Short mmCIF file of the C-alpha atoms (twelve columns), coordinates in Angstrom:
data_MODEL
# 
_entry.id   MODEL 
# 
loop_
_atom_site.group_PDB 
_atom_site.id 
_atom_site.type_symbol 
_atom_site.label_atom_id 
_atom_site.label_alt_id 
_atom_site.label_comp_id 
_atom_site.label_asym_id 
_atom_site.label_seq_id 
_atom_site.Cartn_x 
_atom_site.Cartn_y 
_atom_site.Cartn_z 
_atom_site.pdbx_PDB_model_num 
ATOM 1   C CA . MET A 1   25.034 -63.818  16.536 1 
ATOM 2   C CA . THR A 2   27.099 -65.759  14.031 1 
ATOM 3   C CA . LEU A 3   26.831 -69.542  14.021 1 
ATOM 4   C CA . TYR A 4   29.596 -71.672  12.555 1 
ATOM 5   C CA . LYS A 5   29.240 -75.175  11.195 1 
ATOM 6   C CA . GLN A 6   31.597 -77.835  9.893  1 
ATOM 7   C CA . ILE A 7   31.300 -81.507  9.073  1 
ATOM 8   C CA . TYR A 8   33.593 -83.910  10.883 1 
ATOM 9   C CA . HIS A 9   34.234 -87.297  9.266  1 
ATOM 10  C CA . SER A 10  34.235 -89.835  12.103 1 
ATOM 11  C CA . PRO A 11  34.640 -93.626  11.943 1 
ATOM 12  C CA . LEU A 12  30.875 -93.799  12.608 1 
ATOM 13  C CA . GLY A 13  29.839 -91.377  9.892  1 
ATOM 14  C CA . ASP A 14  29.636 -87.657  9.455  1 
ATOM 15  C CA . LEU A 15  29.066 -85.400  12.433 1 
ATOM 16  C CA . SER A 16  27.717 -81.867  12.148 1 
ATOM 17  C CA . LEU A 17  29.557 -79.531  14.528 1 
ATOM 18  C CA . ALA A 18  28.044 -76.152  15.386 1 
ATOM 19  C CA . ALA A 19  29.383 -73.305  17.475 1 
ATOM 20  C CA . ASP A 20  28.929 -69.647  18.184 1 
ATOM 21  C CA . GLU A 21  31.608 -67.264  19.444 1 
ATOM 22  C CA . GLN A 22  30.985 -68.458  23.022 1 
ATOM 23  C CA . GLY A 23  31.319 -72.219  22.630 1 
ATOM 24  C CA . LEU A 24  30.224 -75.478  21.094 1 
ATOM 25  C CA . ILE A 25  26.441 -75.700  20.748 1 
ATOM 26  C CA . GLY A 26  26.056 -79.017  19.021 1 
ATOM 27  C CA . ILE A 27  27.514 -82.214  17.638 1 
ATOM 28  C CA . TRP A 28  25.027 -84.444  15.857 1 
ATOM 29  C CA . PHE A 29  25.328 -87.494  13.665 1 
ATOM 30  C CA . VAL A 30  24.041 -86.315  10.301 1 
ATOM 31  C CA . GLY A 31  20.405 -87.358  10.052 1 
ATOM 32  C CA . GLN A 32  20.001 -88.453  13.675 1 
ATOM 33  C CA . LYS A 33  16.848 -87.824  15.661 1 
ATOM 34  C CA . TYR A 34  16.683 -84.189  16.853 1 
ATOM 35  C CA . PHE A 35  19.342 -83.239  14.266 1 
ATOM 36  C CA . GLU A 36  20.337 -79.598  14.826 1 
ATOM 37  C CA . GLN A 37  17.176 -79.107  16.888 1 
ATOM 38  C CA . GLY A 38  16.657 -75.597  18.117 1 
ATOM 39  C CA . ILE A 39  19.121 -74.015  15.731 1 
ATOM 40  C CA . SER A 40  18.282 -75.348  12.268 1 
ATOM 41  C CA . HIS A 41  16.208 -72.258  11.432 1 
ATOM 42  C CA . GLN A 42  19.272 -70.035  11.729 1 
ATOM 43  C CA . ALA A 43  21.853 -69.504  9.036  1 
ATOM 44  C CA . PHE A 44  25.272 -71.036  9.556  1 
ATOM 45  C CA . LEU A 45  28.562 -69.786  8.279  1 
ATOM 46  C CA . GLU A 46  30.267 -72.935  7.022  1 
ATOM 47  C CA . ALA A 47  33.715 -71.999  8.197  1 
ATOM 48  C CA . ALA A 48  36.213 -72.827  10.888 1 
ATOM 49  C CA . ASN A 49  36.425 -70.972  14.148 1 
ATOM 50  C CA . PRO A 50  38.575 -71.658  17.241 1 
ATOM 51  C CA . VAL A 51  35.748 -73.516  19.034 1 
ATOM 52  C CA . LEU A 52  35.179 -75.895  16.106 1 
ATOM 53  C CA . SER A 53  38.914 -76.455  15.662 1 
ATOM 54  C CA . GLN A 54  39.233 -77.404  19.326 1 
ATOM 55  C CA . ALA A 55  36.237 -79.767  19.070 1 
ATOM 56  C CA . LYS A 56  37.749 -81.470  16.020 1 
ATOM 57  C CA . GLN A 57  41.040 -81.969  17.879 1 
ATOM 58  C CA . TRP A 58  39.116 -83.455  20.806 1 
ATOM 59  C CA . LEU A 59  37.239 -85.842  18.490 1 
ATOM 60  C CA . ASP A 60  40.485 -86.824  16.721 1 
ATOM 61  C CA . ALA A 61  42.015 -87.761  20.079 1 
ATOM 62  C CA . TYR A 62  38.879 -89.617  21.222 1 
ATOM 63  C CA . PHE A 63  38.635 -91.714  18.062 1 
ATOM 64  C CA . ALA A 64  42.386 -92.416  18.241 1 
ATOM 65  C CA . GLY A 65  41.754 -94.134  21.586 1 
ATOM 66  C CA . GLU A 66  43.064 -91.328  23.766 1 
ATOM 67  C CA . LYS A 67  41.204 -89.883  26.750 1 
ATOM 68  C CA . PRO A 68  40.816 -86.198  25.942 1 
ATOM 69  C CA . GLU A 69  39.708 -83.912  28.748 1 
ATOM 70  C CA . GLN A 70  36.155 -82.577  28.463 1 
ATOM 71  C CA . ASP A 71  36.934 -79.572  30.606 1 
ATOM 72  C CA . LYS A 72  39.124 -78.078  27.896 1 
ATOM 73  C CA . LEU A 73  36.080 -77.560  25.675 1 
ATOM 74  C CA . VAL A 74  33.766 -74.599  26.107 1 
ATOM 75  C CA . LEU A 75  30.222 -75.921  25.744 1 
ATOM 76  C CA . SER A 76  27.140 -73.787  25.141 1 
ATOM 77  C CA . PRO A 77  24.289 -76.239  24.588 1 
ATOM 78  C CA . ARG A 78  20.813 -74.804  24.192 1 
ATOM 79  C CA . GLY A 79  18.183 -76.341  26.413 1 
ATOM 80  C CA . THR A 80  16.002 -75.935  29.458 1 
ATOM 81  C CA . PRO A 81  17.553 -75.631  32.930 1 
ATOM 82  C CA . PHE A 82  16.484 -79.239  33.650 1 
ATOM 83  C CA . GLN A 83  18.041 -80.520  30.425 1 
ATOM 84  C CA . LYS A 84  21.273 -78.696  31.208 1 
ATOM 85  C CA . GLN A 85  21.304 -80.241  34.683 1 
ATOM 86  C CA . VAL A 86  20.940 -83.724  33.186 1 
ATOM 87  C CA . TRP A 87  23.594 -83.020  30.544 1 
ATOM 88  C CA . GLN A 88  26.000 -81.898  33.266 1 
ATOM 89  C CA . ALA A 89  25.370 -85.180  35.103 1 
ATOM 90  C CA . LEU A 90  26.201 -87.041  31.880 1 
ATOM 91  C CA . ARG A 91  29.538 -85.242  31.679 1 
ATOM 92  C CA . GLU A 92  30.389 -86.689  35.096 1 
ATOM 93  C CA . ILE A 93  30.105 -90.319  33.928 1 
ATOM 94  C CA . PRO A 94  33.718 -91.451  33.545 1 
ATOM 95  C CA . LEU A 95  35.014 -92.841  30.268 1 
ATOM 96  C CA . GLY A 96  34.519 -96.587  30.158 1 
ATOM 97  C CA . GLN A 97  31.713 -96.564  32.731 1 
ATOM 98  C CA . THR A 98  27.928 -96.414  32.513 1 
ATOM 99  C CA . GLN A 99  24.984 -95.302  34.628 1 
ATOM 100 C CA . THR A 100 21.266 -95.913  34.416 1 
ATOM 101 C CA . TYR A 101 18.588 -93.293  33.917 1 
ATOM 102 C CA . GLY A 102 17.456 -94.019  37.480 1 
ATOM 103 C CA . GLU A 103 20.920 -93.449  38.915 1 
ATOM 104 C CA . ILE A 104 21.127 -90.106  37.160 1 
ATOM 105 C CA . ALA A 105 17.647 -89.157  38.393 1 
ATOM 106 C CA . LYS A 106 18.674 -89.961  41.959 1 
ATOM 107 C CA . LYS A 107 21.918 -88.023  41.583 1 
ATOM 108 C CA . ILE A 108 20.112 -84.839  40.522 1 
ATOM 109 C CA . ASN A 109 17.188 -85.335  42.962 1 
ATOM 110 C CA . CYS A 110 14.624 -85.999  40.241 1 
ATOM 111 C CA . HIS A 111 11.818 -88.465  40.879 1 
ATOM 112 C CA . SER A 112 11.444 -89.518  37.255 1 
ATOM 113 C CA . ALA A 113 13.898 -91.626  35.298 1 
ATOM 114 C CA . GLN A 114 11.611 -91.017  32.307 1 
ATOM 115 C CA . ALA A 115 12.102 -87.252  32.591 1 
ATOM 116 C CA . VAL A 116 15.853 -87.854  32.665 1 
ATOM 117 C CA . GLY A 117 15.476 -90.064  29.587 1 
ATOM 118 C CA . GLY A 118 13.691 -87.265  27.759 1 
ATOM 119 C CA . ALA A 119 16.521 -84.850  28.513 1 
ATOM 120 C CA . VAL A 120 19.174 -87.416  27.599 1 
ATOM 121 C CA . SER A 121 17.522 -88.035  24.227 1 
ATOM 122 C CA . ARG A 122 17.768 -84.323  23.386 1 
ATOM 123 C CA . ASN A 123 21.448 -84.001  24.234 1 
ATOM 124 C CA . PRO A 124 22.847 -81.768  21.486 1 
ATOM 125 C CA . LEU A 125 26.485 -82.680  22.118 1 
ATOM 126 C CA . SER A 126 26.849 -86.302  21.054 1 
ATOM 127 C CA . ILE A 127 29.969 -88.105  22.274 1 
ATOM 128 C CA . ILE A 128 31.360 -85.124  24.229 1 
ATOM 129 C CA . VAL A 129 28.350 -85.145  26.557 1 
ATOM 130 C CA . PRO A 130 28.294 -88.941  26.729 1 
ATOM 131 C CA . CYS A 131 24.627 -89.916  26.584 1 
ATOM 132 C CA . HIS A 132 25.794 -93.202  25.042 1 
ATOM 133 C CA . ARG A 133 26.961 -94.192  28.553 1 
ATOM 134 C CA . VAL A 134 23.394 -94.290  29.876 1 
ATOM 135 C CA . LEU A 135 21.667 -97.665  30.172 1 
ATOM 136 C CA . GLY A 136 18.217 -98.910  31.095 1 
ATOM 137 C CA . SER A 137 17.250 -99.951  34.622 1 
ATOM 138 C CA . ASN A 138 18.642 -103.478 34.337 1 
ATOM 139 C CA . GLY A 139 21.763 -102.440 32.487 1 
ATOM 140 C CA . GLN A 140 20.236 -103.058 29.079 1 
ATOM 141 C CA . LEU A 141 21.077 -100.978 26.058 1 
ATOM 142 C CA . THR A 142 18.324 -98.570  25.165 1 
ATOM 143 C CA . GLY A 143 17.992 -96.422  22.085 1 
ATOM 144 C CA . TYR A 144 20.395 -93.720  21.018 1 
ATOM 145 C CA . ALA A 145 19.469 -90.767  18.797 1 
ATOM 146 C CA . GLY A 146 22.386 -91.567  16.492 1 
ATOM 147 C CA . GLY A 147 21.422 -95.243  16.291 1 
ATOM 148 C CA . ILE A 148 21.926 -98.195  18.626 1 
ATOM 149 C CA . ASP A 149 24.773 -99.478  16.453 1 
ATOM 150 C CA . LYS A 150 26.703 -96.268  17.147 1 
ATOM 151 C CA . LYS A 151 25.990 -96.527  20.885 1 
ATOM 152 C CA . ILE A 152 27.363 -100.073 20.938 1 
ATOM 153 C CA . TRP A 153 30.466 -99.002  18.973 1 
ATOM 154 C CA . LEU A 154 31.132 -96.045  21.288 1 
ATOM 155 C CA . LEU A 155 30.776 -98.141  24.432 1 
ATOM 156 C CA . GLN A 156 33.044 -100.874 23.063 1 
ATOM 157 C CA . HIS A 157 35.544 -98.226  21.923 1 
ATOM 158 C CA . GLU A 158 35.655 -97.035  25.551 1 
ATOM 159 C CA . GLY A 159 36.185 -100.575 26.861 1 
ATOM 160 C CA . VAL A 160 32.698 -101.210 28.248 1 
ATOM 161 C CA . LYS A 161 31.830 -104.918 28.289 1 
ATOM 162 C CA . LEU A 162 28.310 -105.384 26.958 1 
ATOM 163 C CA . ASP A 163 26.352 -108.393 28.135 1 
ATOM 164 C CA . LYS A 164 22.757 -107.229 27.720 1 
ATOM 165 C CA . GLN A 165 20.784 -107.229 24.493 1 
ATOM 166 C CA . PRO A 166 19.640 -103.851 23.115 1 
ATOM 167 C CA . VAL A 167 16.167 -102.615 23.889 1 
ATOM 168 C CA . PHE A 168 14.886 -100.514 21.042 1 
ATOM 169 C CA . SER A 169 13.184 -97.426  22.361 1 
ATOM 170 C CA . LEU A 170 13.138 -93.773  21.405 1 
ATOM 171 C CA . ARG A 171 15.396 -92.498  24.191 1 
# 
């Protein structure tokens, strides 16, 4: 299987985009926690492909303040069935809104907000699968693999009013 990779220059720093012939498998801030986890041992072809081109167009629209549709992207994240269930729940959080780890746990019938937090922290599709929209139990900002400063920027970019101070954790 051929893997394709390109760097996207965002207002928040460089993003590494990875895809196979089936779909987008990852978007990571360069150097973030869990960077290219699960695929870094494989060789990438540093070239464009239709999946990466579509992802770049989506990111261009997002950073321009538009509301691009997630459903137009073919996503192929690598993870456990539980992680994929959590990541799907993240995709259902509307732009400009947030949910807590507990709300997501309840939505997917999981008894552990911590387990949800573990899956959220390993989301391989930053921004497109919006883990930045997840807050702590009292609405406080918790950690973000790309950095809390990026989480704050993304939420403000989407129009979320932040009134809680960040809590620095490893989520």
